Every structure is written in structure tokens, then in C-alpha cells.
N, C-alpha and C positions, 0 to 999 in steps of 0.2 A: 659588423663592418668587413673592413678592406685590408690591403696589402699589396700594397706596387710596387716592382719595379724594374728596371726598365735600364734594359744596359749591352754598350759593345763589346762582345765578346773578342778575342784573334784567333780568327777559326772558322772557313770554312762555315756556309753556315748549312754541307754535306755535315758535318765534322761535328755542328751542334745537335739537330736536331738523333743522327746519334748516339748521343750521348747521354741525350734526354730520352734514348726509349734504351739504354742502363744502367741493370742496379748495383751495379756497380755505382755507378754516377751519383745517381740518387744515395744510397749508402754514404761515399763519403764525403756528399752536400752538405749532410744528414752531422754527422756529428761531428761534432763529440755528444752536440745539443743532446742530438733525439738520436738512438744507435737502434736497427730493423731486425727483427728472424723472420724467421718464417720455419715453415714444417720439415722437418728431417730431405728433403728432396730439395731443402736450397731454393737459390730465385733466380727465373730460368734467364737466362744469359742474354737474353732478350727482351722488353715488354711489348707484348706485346693486349688490343684492342679484348678488356675481357677480366672481370675478375681474381684480384691475388689480396689472401691476407694476412696479415704481422705485424708482429708481437713491436711494443715499440717500448723503451727506458728510455728516462731524459738521464745525460748522464751518463747511460752504461748503468744505470744504476737503479735506481726507482722506478716502477713498472708502471707504462701511462695504463694497460691494458693495450684490447687486439682493435686494428684498422682495415675497415674492408679501402680498397685500394681501388679503383672500379673505374679504367680507363677507356677513352673511343680514340678515334685521331682524325683529325678534316687535313685536307691542302686545299688552299683559296689562292688565287692571281692576287698576284702583288698588286698594286698602283701603278701606273707604266710601265705595265711590263718588265719587273727588277727579277722577276725573276716571283718563282709561290714561295709561298708562307707555309707550315705547315706549325697543326699545333698539338698537342696531347689534353687532355681534360681530364678529369678525374674526380667523379663529384660521389667518393666511396662517402667511407665516411669513420665515426668508431663506432664500436662493437660492443663492444666487454672495458668496466673499468673507465679511467678517470675521462678513456677518452668521450665513450658513451655520451660525456654533458655536451656533447656540440651536436648539438639540433641541424644544424644546415651550415654545410661543409661543398666547392665549389673552389675545384681549382683550376688552373687552366696555365699555358704555357705556351708560345710562340713561336716561333727564333723565323725572318728573317734576310735576303741579300743582303747586307750595305758595306757594297763594294765587294771587295774579296774576306769580309769581313761577318759578322753574323749583329743582326738587330734580334735582346734578346727581351719577351717583355713575358713579365711572371704576375697574376692576378688570385689572393684569397681573396675568397668570401665568407666571412663563418662567421653564424651564429650561434648564445650559448646559453639565451636569454636572464641572468642576473650575472651570470660566468662574461661574458660578451668581453668585456671589458679590461678583465685584467688573462682576458686569452688573449684579448691585439695584444698584447701588449708584449708578450710574451711570442705570437705568432711575426708580429712586428720583430724586435728582437730576430730569430731564426735565420728570418729573411733580410734583414742584411747578411746577417753570415753565410748563407750557402751563395746570393752575391757575390760576397768577398771570394770563396769558393769556389763556382763557376769561374772566376775572372781569371782568379789564382792556374786552373788544373783547366781552359779553354786549348790552351796553345800546346800542349798535350796532346790536341785529339786533329785524328787526322779522317780523312774522307773515307776515307778504303779502307 
């Protein structure tokens, strides 16, 4: 099943792109629904292509297991030379615990210029057999929260 968001963010596209590659933003827009930790070395200052292992808790209390975040980045020309579209994809998924029930995880986020603001598109495709519908309901609510947080934080992001 799919969860989709399409938002206009009050920040320049370069600032939104920088934010998508910032683990601190990932953690900020996820909390308090889901909190993430990683090995003692901590999160990188910026995501790069590759795989990252994180541990997740629901509401900071209930362990959900371990998830692999497997990132790749793309840049595509925008229609009519309005600017480039930057895309981040996560083709990871649950590794241990309840998160391992998810059998398919495809998440993509794209930013594109919209004047001085940013068009943000976010799509999650998720399946988990018989658990797909209840998980979709959770992810739908979680994605709405993420959207609210992205809109709230976007004006604070700078491109520099």
C-alpha cells in the first residue's frame, strides 16, 4: 500500500535538500511517534549513499526493532528548466523485531523548485502480508505528522 504527501515548504529547494540529508531532521520529524538511535558513534552529520542501521522505539518507549536505511540519491532535470529535482530513496527495511514484519519498503522523497519555495513529494510503498492494512494506518498517521513537522521546520532551514 502507498502513503503519499505533497507539500509546499517555505524554504528554498537547496535548503530542503540539505535538510533531507540531515539525520537530525530525520529524527526531529519522526519524534515522538518513532525515536531512533544508532551505534555509540552516533549518526553522521549528513546522510550519504549507503546503508545505516538504526534501532527504533514507538513513542520512545516500546522497542520496534532494527531497521536498515539504504539510501541512494538522484538528480533529474525539471520540466521546462524550472530547476533540478533531487530525490532520495530508501530501499532498506526492517531487520529485527516487529519491523522485520515489513516485507517491502520503498520510500522516496523529492524536492523541486517552486519559485522561492519548495515542492516536496514523499511516497512510501509498504507491505507486510496480513499486517499491511494495520501498518498502513499507522504509517499514514505517521506521515501526516511528518508533514506537519516538515512544514513547521522548513522556514528555519537555510541553503548555506
